[in-house]
C-alpha positions as CSV (number, residue, x, y, z in Angstrom):
1,M,-119.7,-23.0,54.4
2,S,-118.0,-26.6,55.1
3,D,-119.0,-29.8,52.4
4,K,-121.0,-31.5,55.5
5,Q,-123.5,-28.2,54.6
6,H,-123.9,-29.2,50.8
7,T,-125.3,-32.6,51.6
8,L,-128.7,-33.4,51.8
9,H,-129.3,-35.0,55.2
10,S,-132.5,-36.6,53.2
11,A,-129.5,-39.2,52.4
12,R,-129.7,-40.6,56.3
13,R,-133.5,-41.6,55.7
14,L,-133.0,-42.8,52.1
15,G,-130.5,-44.8,53.2
16,R,-133.0,-46.9,56.1
17,L,-135.5,-46.7,53.7
18,M,-133.6,-48.2,50.4
19,S,-132.1,-51.1,53.8
20,R,-135.8,-52.1,54.9
21,Y,-136.4,-52.7,50.7
22,Y,-133.8,-54.1,50.2
23,L,-133.6,-56.4,53.3
24,S,-137.2,-57.1,53.3
25,S,-136.7,-58.3,49.2
26,R,-133.9,-60.6,50.8
27,Y,-135.9,-62.1,53.6
28,H,-138.7,-62.8,51.2
29,S,-138.7,-66.5,51.8
30,L,-139.8,-66.2,55.4
31,W,-142.1,-63.8,55.5
32,G,-143.8,-63.6,51.8
33,P,-145.9,-67.0,52.2
34,L,-146.9,-66.0,55.3
35,L,-148.9,-62.7,53.8
36,R,-149.5,-64.5,50.9
37,R,-147.4,-62.0,48.5
38,P,-144.9,-63.7,45.9
39,L,-141.8,-62.5,44.7
40,A,-141.6,-60.9,41.7
41,W,-138.2,-60.2,39.4
42,V,-139.4,-56.9,37.3
43,T,-137.7,-54.9,34.5
44,S,-137.8,-50.9,35.9
45,G,-139.8,-50.4,32.9
46,A,-142.7,-52.8,33.7
47,P,-146.3,-51.6,35.0
48,V,-145.2,-52.6,38.5
49,E,-149.2,-51.2,39.8
50,I,-150.5,-53.8,38.6
51,L,-148.5,-56.3,40.5
52,R,-149.3,-54.2,43.7
53,V,-152.7,-54.8,43.0
54,F,-152.0,-58.6,43.4
55,G,-150.2,-58.1,46.7
56,I,-146.8,-59.0,44.5
57,H,-143.5,-57.5,46.1
58,P,-141.7,-56.4,42.9
59,F,-137.2,-56.7,43.2
60,Y,-135.3,-55.1,40.4
61,P,-132.5,-56.2,39.0
62,E,-131.3,-53.7,37.2
63,N,-131.5,-51.3,40.3
64,Y,-129.8,-54.3,42.3
65,G,-127.6,-54.5,39.4
66,A,-126.4,-49.9,40.3
67,L,-126.4,-50.9,43.4
68,C,-123.3,-53.6,43.0
69,G,-121.9,-51.0,40.9
70,A,-121.3,-48.8,43.6
71,R,-120.4,-50.6,46.2
72,R,-117.7,-51.5,44.2
73,A,-118.9,-55.7,43.6
74,S,-119.6,-55.3,40.2
75,L,-116.2,-57.0,38.9
76,A,-116.8,-60.2,40.0
77,L,-120.2,-61.0,39.4
78,C,-119.9,-59.6,35.6
79,Q,-116.6,-62.2,35.6
80,A,-118.8,-64.7,37.2
81,A,-121.4,-64.6,34.5
82,E,-118.6,-64.4,31.9
83,A,-116.6,-67.7,33.7
84,R,-120.5,-69.5,32.9
85,G,-120.0,-68.6,29.5
86,Y,-121.5,-65.1,28.8
87,S,-120.6,-62.5,26.5
88,Q,-118.8,-59.4,28.1
89,D,-120.8,-57.4,25.4
90,L,-123.9,-58.4,27.3
91,C,-125.4,-55.8,29.6
92,S,-123.6,-55.4,32.9
93,Y,-126.6,-54.9,34.3
94,A,-127.7,-59.0,33.1
95,R,-124.2,-60.2,34.1
96,C,-124.2,-58.4,37.3
97,H,-127.5,-60.0,38.4
98,L,-126.6,-63.4,36.6
99,G,-123.4,-63.4,38.8
100,S,-125.3,-63.1,41.7
101,L,-126.7,-66.4,41.3
102,F,-123.5,-68.1,40.5
103,S,-121.1,-66.1,43.2
104,P,-123.9,-64.6,45.4
105,E,-120.5,-64.4,48.0
106,H,-119.5,-61.4,45.6
107,A,-123.4,-59.8,45.9
108,P,-124.2,-57.0,48.5
109,L,-127.1,-58.9,49.2
110,K,-125.7,-62.5,48.9
111,K,-127.6,-65.0,48.1
112,L,-131.0,-63.8,46.8
113,P,-134.4,-65.8,47.5
114,P,-136.1,-66.9,44.0
115,P,-139.1,-65.8,42.3
116,D,-142.4,-67.1,42.2
117,L,-142.6,-65.2,38.6
118,L,-140.7,-62.5,36.5
119,V,-142.2,-59.6,34.9
120,A,-140.4,-58.2,31.5
121,C,-141.2,-55.3,29.5
122,N,-139.0,-54.3,26.1
123,N,-140.1,-50.8,26.3
124,I,-136.5,-49.2,27.9
125,C,-134.4,-52.1,25.6
126,G,-134.6,-55.3,23.9
127,T,-131.9,-57.0,26.1
128,V,-134.3,-57.7,29.3
129,L,-136.1,-60.2,26.9
130,K,-133.5,-62.5,26.1
131,W,-132.4,-62.0,30.1
132,Y,-135.6,-63.0,31.4
133,E,-136.3,-65.7,28.9
134,E,-132.5,-67.0,30.7
135,L,-134.1,-66.7,34.2
136,A,-136.6,-68.2,33.6
137,R,-135.0,-71.2,32.2
138,R,-132.9,-71.4,35.3
139,L,-135.1,-71.0,37.9
140,R,-137.9,-73.1,36.5
141,V,-140.4,-69.5,37.0
142,P,-142.9,-68.4,35.2
143,L,-142.5,-65.5,32.6
144,L,-144.8,-62.7,31.8
145,F,-143.5,-60.6,28.7
146,I,-145.1,-57.3,27.7
147,D,-144.1,-56.1,24.3
148,T,-144.4,-51.7,23.8
149,P,-144.5,-50.9,19.6
150,F,-141.2,-48.4,19.1
151,I,-143.3,-44.9,18.9
152,A,-142.2,-43.0,16.0
153,G,-143.7,-40.2,16.3
154,E,-146.9,-39.4,18.5
155,L,-148.5,-42.1,21.0
156,E,-151.2,-43.6,18.5
157,D,-154.3,-45.0,19.9
158,R,-153.9,-48.7,18.1
159,A,-150.0,-48.7,20.0
160,V,-151.8,-47.7,23.4
161,A,-154.6,-50.5,22.3
162,Y,-152.3,-53.0,21.7
163,V,-150.5,-52.9,24.7
164,Q,-153.4,-52.6,27.3
165,E,-154.4,-55.9,25.4
166,Q,-151.5,-57.6,26.6
167,L,-152.1,-55.8,30.2
168,R,-155.5,-57.2,29.9
169,A,-153.9,-60.8,30.0
170,M,-151.5,-60.3,32.5
171,V,-154.2,-59.4,35.3
172,E,-155.8,-62.7,33.6
173,E,-152.7,-64.7,34.6
174,L,-151.9,-62.9,38.0
175,S,-155.6,-63.6,39.3
176,R,-154.8,-67.3,38.1
177,L,-151.4,-67.7,39.8
178,T,-152.3,-65.9,43.1
179,G,-155.6,-66.5,43.4
180,R,-156.5,-63.1,43.7
181,R,-159.5,-61.1,41.9
182,W,-158.0,-57.5,39.9
183,D,-159.7,-55.0,41.7
184,A,-160.3,-51.6,39.7
185,A,-160.3,-49.1,42.9
186,R,-157.8,-50.5,44.4
187,A,-155.1,-49.9,40.7
188,R,-156.7,-46.5,41.0
189,R,-155.7,-45.4,44.7
190,I,-152.1,-47.1,43.6
191,M,-151.9,-44.9,40.6
192,G,-152.9,-42.3,42.6
193,L,-149.6,-42.5,45.2
194,S,-147.2,-43.4,41.9
195,N,-149.0,-40.2,40.5
196,E,-148.6,-38.3,43.6
197,A,-144.6,-39.4,43.7
198,V,-143.9,-38.5,40.2
199,L,-145.1,-34.5,40.8
200,L,-143.2,-34.6,43.7
201,W,-139.6,-36.0,42.0
202,R,-140.6,-34.2,38.8
203,E,-140.6,-30.8,41.0
204,I,-137.4,-31.9,42.9
205,R,-135.8,-32.0,39.6
206,Y,-137.3,-28.6,38.3
207,M,-135.4,-27.3,41.5
208,G,-132.2,-27.5,39.4
209,R,-133.6,-24.4,37.8
210,H,-132.8,-22.0,40.3
211,R,-129.4,-20.0,40.3
212,P,-126.8,-21.7,42.1
213,S,-128.8,-25.4,41.3
214,P,-129.3,-27.0,44.7
215,L,-128.9,-30.8,43.6
216,N,-126.2,-31.9,41.3
217,A,-126.4,-34.8,39.5
218,P,-124.9,-37.6,41.5
219,D,-128.3,-36.3,44.1
220,L,-130.5,-37.2,41.2
221,F,-129.4,-40.5,40.8
222,I,-129.2,-41.6,44.6
223,H,-132.2,-40.2,44.8
224,M,-134.4,-42.0,42.2
225,A,-134.5,-45.1,44.2
226,P,-137.1,-44.8,45.5
227,I,-139.3,-43.7,42.1
228,V,-138.4,-46.7,41.0
229,V,-138.4,-49.7,43.3
230,L,-141.2,-47.7,45.6
231,R,-143.9,-46.6,42.9
232,G,-147.1,-46.7,44.0
233,T,-146.3,-46.9,48.0
234,P,-147.0,-44.4,50.6
235,Q,-142.9,-44.6,51.3
236,A,-142.4,-43.1,48.1
237,V,-144.6,-40.2,48.4
238,H,-143.6,-39.7,52.1
239,Y,-140.1,-40.0,51.5
240,Y,-140.6,-37.3,48.5
241,R,-142.5,-34.9,50.2
242,L,-139.5,-35.1,52.6
243,L,-137.1,-34.2,50.2
244,L,-139.1,-32.0,48.5
245,S,-139.3,-30.1,51.9
246,E,-135.6,-29.8,52.2
247,V,-134.7,-28.5,48.5
248,R,-136.9,-25.8,48.9
249,E,-134.9,-24.8,51.8
250,R,-131.9,-24.8,50.1
251,V,-133.3,-22.8,47.4
252,K,-134.8,-20.4,50.4
253,K,-131.4,-20.0,51.9
254,G,-129.2,-19.8,48.3
255,I,-127.1,-23.4,49.2
256,A,-125.7,-24.6,46.2
257,A,-125.2,-28.1,45.7
258,V,-121.7,-27.0,43.9
259,P,-120.1,-23.9,46.2
260,G,-119.3,-21.1,43.5
261,E,-121.1,-23.3,40.8
262,R,-119.8,-21.1,37.4
263,V,-121.4,-22.9,34.7
264,R,-124.5,-25.7,34.1
265,L,-124.4,-28.9,32.8
266,L,-126.9,-31.4,31.5
267,W,-125.7,-35.2,31.9
268,D,-127.5,-37.8,29.3
269,N,-127.2,-41.3,29.9
270,I,-127.1,-43.8,33.2
271,A,-124.8,-43.1,35.7
272,I,-121.2,-44.4,35.9
273,W,-122.1,-46.2,38.9
274,Y,-118.2,-47.1,40.2
275,R,-117.1,-43.4,39.9
276,L,-120.5,-42.1,41.5
277,N,-119.2,-39.6,42.9
278,R,-115.5,-39.4,41.9
279,F,-116.5,-38.8,38.5
280,F,-118.6,-35.6,39.3
281,R,-116.0,-34.8,42.1
282,F,-113.7,-33.6,39.1
283,F,-116.4,-31.3,37.5
284,A,-117.4,-30.0,40.7
285,E,-114.4,-28.8,42.2
286,R,-113.9,-27.0,39.0
287,G,-117.4,-25.7,39.5
288,A,-119.2,-27.4,37.2
289,C,-122.6,-28.6,38.1
290,F,-125.1,-30.6,36.4
291,V,-128.3,-29.3,37.0
292,T,-130.5,-31.9,35.3
293,D,-130.0,-34.9,32.9
294,T,-132.3,-37.1,31.0
295,Y,-132.1,-40.4,32.3
296,T,-133.7,-39.3,36.0
297,G,-136.7,-38.1,34.4
298,G,-137.2,-41.2,32.6
299,W,-139.5,-41.8,36.5
300,D,-141.8,-38.7,36.1
301,T,-144.3,-39.3,33.2
302,E,-147.7,-38.6,35.4
303,M,-150.1,-41.4,34.0
304,A,-153.7,-40.3,32.5
305,V,-156.7,-40.4,34.1
306,R,-159.0,-42.9,32.4
307,E,-161.8,-45.3,32.7
308,D,-159.8,-47.9,32.3
309,P,-157.2,-48.5,34.7
310,L,-155.1,-50.3,32.3
311,E,-156.1,-47.8,29.5
312,S,-153.8,-45.2,31.6
313,L,-150.8,-47.8,32.2
314,A,-151.0,-48.5,28.9
315,E,-150.4,-44.8,27.5
316,A,-147.8,-44.6,30.2
317,Y,-145.3,-47.3,30.1
318,A,-145.7,-47.3,25.9
319,G,-144.6,-43.7,26.4
320,I,-141.5,-44.5,27.8
321,F,-138.3,-41.9,26.6
322,L,-135.8,-45.0,25.4
323,N,-139.5,-46.2,23.1
324,R,-139.1,-43.3,21.6
325,S,-137.7,-41.6,18.5
326,L,-134.2,-39.8,17.9
327,Q,-136.1,-36.5,17.1
328,F,-138.0,-36.6,20.7
329,R,-134.6,-37.5,22.6
330,V,-133.5,-34.2,20.4
331,R,-136.3,-32.1,21.8
332,Q,-136.0,-33.3,24.9
333,M,-133.1,-32.3,25.2
334,V,-133.2,-29.1,23.9
335,E,-136.3,-28.7,26.0
336,L,-133.7,-29.0,29.0
337,I,-131.3,-27.2,28.2
338,R,-133.5,-24.2,27.9
339,D,-135.4,-24.4,30.8
340,F,-132.4,-25.0,32.9
341,A,-130.3,-22.2,31.2
342,V,-127.7,-24.7,30.8
343,D,-123.5,-24.3,29.6
344,G,-123.4,-27.7,28.1
345,F,-124.2,-31.0,27.8
346,V,-121.9,-34.5,28.8
347,M,-123.4,-37.4,27.3
348,H,-122.0,-41.1,28.4
349,S,-121.4,-43.3,25.6
350,N,-122.7,-46.6,27.5
351,R,-121.3,-49.7,26.4
352,S,-124.0,-51.8,28.0
353,C,-127.0,-49.6,27.1
354,K,-127.1,-49.6,23.8
355,P,-130.4,-48.3,22.9
356,Y,-129.7,-45.3,24.6
357,S,-126.2,-44.9,23.7
358,L,-126.2,-45.8,19.9
359,V,-128.0,-42.4,18.4
360,Q,-125.7,-40.2,20.7
361,E,-123.7,-38.9,18.2
362,E,-126.7,-37.4,15.7
363,I,-128.6,-36.2,19.2
364,R,-125.1,-34.4,19.9
365,R,-124.6,-33.2,16.6
366,Q,-128.7,-31.8,16.6
367,V,-128.3,-30.5,19.8
368,V,-125.2,-28.6,19.0
369,E,-127.0,-27.2,15.7
370,Q,-130.0,-25.9,17.2
371,T,-129.1,-24.6,20.8
372,G,-125.1,-23.1,19.9
373,I,-124.3,-25.4,23.7
374,P,-121.6,-27.3,23.2
375,G,-121.4,-31.1,24.2
376,L,-119.1,-33.7,25.2
377,V,-119.3,-37.6,24.4
378,V,-117.0,-39.9,26.9
379,E,-117.2,-43.7,26.6
380,A,-118.1,-46.4,29.4
381,D,-120.2,-48.4,31.2
382,Q,-122.7,-47.9,33.6
383,T,-121.2,-51.0,36.3
384,D,-118.3,-52.8,34.3
385,P,-114.8,-50.6,35.5
386,R,-113.4,-52.6,32.6
387,A,-114.9,-49.9,30.2
388,F,-113.6,-46.9,31.7
389,A,-110.4,-45.1,30.9
390,E,-110.7,-42.7,33.2
391,E,-107.3,-40.8,32.4
392,T,-108.3,-40.6,29.1
393,V,-112.2,-39.5,30.2
394,L,-111.0,-36.9,32.9
395,N,-108.6,-35.3,30.4
396,R,-111.3,-35.0,27.8
397,A,-113.5,-34.1,30.1
398,Q,-111.1,-31.0,31.3
399,A,-110.8,-30.0,27.7
400,F,-113.5,-29.4,27.5
401,L,-114.2,-27.6,30.7
402,E,-111.6,-24.7,29.2
403,A,-113.2,-24.3,26.0
404,L,-116.5,-23.5,28.4
405,A,-114.0,-21.0,29.7
406,L,-113.6,-22.4,32.9
């Protein structure tokens, strides 16, 4: 069977879908004012459904940073930010985005239209607050910030109420900025679309439980884009219906993402975007398939139906996995290892994403202790190639695979 037969045909449709999204974002200044649709730059963990109720077009600088990495533009953009005094220790997504403001000629979308407002939520990390404060200062636009308390144990009512109250204030401010009223019925419809896409995405991800797996980690990383940037839209639902249909067909026909799959692995952390295919090809050539991961599951949280849509949103966005305890993440990995019949796991110690990475060694220790499954930690960065020593990483990966009797 040729490599072409193992490629998801949906990838072309995804390319067209994302091209339309990015082009609409790049040329927002031409159509946005005509339709009275402001542009917001938002963090990936922000409650975008609220923005959609008010007709606001969201653009995700973190997702753009991933695109810059995949297009091999990230190094020049990081250096452009560093030349302006931003530390190399700062998140490379932030440096890529800031660099695109200073040196747009190096960026995939060139010069981005300035936002009308900024929306940040610290449920994924604390860096976004300072990053967006800097953007607000430079661009002189309002910043709406949602603070989510860290969830050490179970998600408590008081934490949900705290976030819910902030969402109410956000709604009032958006109503003032846009001149539109909050429409709870419209919010429920948009949240329904989010939930439908979430359930489809979850089912797609869980197709990796089949032997052989119809999906490998690069498939998940690439096809997660709509669940992030098109969340709450019919386009995301339509796309994931098509993708699910194709993945089901692959399962039916026994088509493997990695031909001759011999070992099943789990990936932890964000992708190494500038080496995405090359890195995972090293494993695939040795019969190792990454059948699941912790990262792309961050967007498969279903929102409960509550009388107040803001309560549902507060509950969902406060409980994102990076805002949870070490023990929560240990349980998550142990469950994935058992559900997907995993033989080993690889943890990306990501220089940029400290909330994701700093506790990995303890998580690795506990997961190994509870499952008996070996784990490897590799050091790199999500978009800054200077933090990736390829020979060292691949030598360690080779030794790990040999220990798994590949």
